[in-house]
N, C-alpha and C positions, 0 to 999 in steps of 0.2 A: 504147281506154280500159281494157279488161280487162288488156291486156298492161302498160300503165302502172301499174295498180293492183297487179298481180302483182309487177312490178319494185319498186314502192314498198314492198310488204309484205316482199319478200325483203331489201331493203336495211334495213328496220327490224329484221327478224329477225337479220340479220348484225350490225347495230349493237348490238342487245340482247345477242347472244351474245358479241361483243367486249367490251362493257361488263361483262358477268357474269364473263368471264375476268379482265379487269383488276381488277374488284372482288375476286374470289377470290384473285388474286395479291397485291394490296395487303393484303387481310385476313390472308392467310397470313403475309406479311412482318411486319405489325404484331403478330400473335399471337406470332410468334417473338421479336420485340423485347420484347413484354410479358412473355413467359416468362423472358427473360434479365434483365429489370428486376426481376421478382419474385425470381429466384434471387439477384441481387445484394443486394436488400433483405433477403432471408432471411439471407444470409451476414453482412451488416452487423448485423442484429439479434442473431445468434449471437455475433459479435465483441463487441458492446456488452454482452451478457449476461455473457460471460466476463470482460470488463474490469470490470464492476460487481462480479462475484464476487471478483475479484482485489483490487479496491479495498477491499471489505468485509473481506476476510481481512487485508489490510495494516493497516487501521484497528484490527482486533482485536489484531493483533500489536503495534502501537504502544501501544495501551492497556495490554496485558499488560507490555510492557517499561517503560512509565512507572510502572506499579504496582510492578514488581520494583525499579526504581531508587529509588523512594520508600522501599520497605521496606529496601533496602540502606543508604540514607542514615540512616534511623532506627536501624538496627542498628549502623552505624559510629559514629553519635553516641553511642549507649549504650556501645559498646566504648571509645570515647575517655574517656567519663566514668568507666567502670570502671577503665581504666588510670591515669587521673589519681588516682583514689581509692587504688588499690594503690601508686602511686608515693609518694603522701603518707604512706601507712602505712609503706612501706620507710624513707623518710627519718625518720619519727618513731621507728621501732624502732632505727635506727642512732644517732639522737640520744640516745634513752633509754639505749641500751647504751654510749654514749660511744665509738662506733667510727666509722671512716671507711668510705665506700663503696669498693669495688674500682675501679681506674681505668676499666675498660670500662663499668661501670654509671654511674660519675660522668660519663663522656663522653656517655652517652645522656641523662642529666639535663641536662647543659650544652647539648647540641644543642637541647633543648626549652626552654631558658631558665630552668631551675630552679636555684635556689641550693642547693648541697649542703652548704654550710657553715652548718648550723643550730646556733646556740648556745643553751645553756640559760639561761633567764631566771630 
């Protein structure tokens, strides 16, 4: 009976040792996989952060360009009004002086649909 108990205890010790080794091996494998997963997660978080920063920068650039475009449109509108005013003054001066516009200036006015034949009333 003592021999059987000793054999039983030796078998149990061997099984425990084998199970501890298996557990250590599996634990080490899972720890390695977990470390890889954390590394991938960290890389993904960094990529997301960079993408968000880039998106924010692009949004700022778009807002700036929209502002510049609006300012240019306002400036161009004012320039057109100024040029129309000056064109009207040129026509009025030529009409008052009773002179004709030179051909190139008359062609510019004609392209814009302005009648250069202003008669005195």
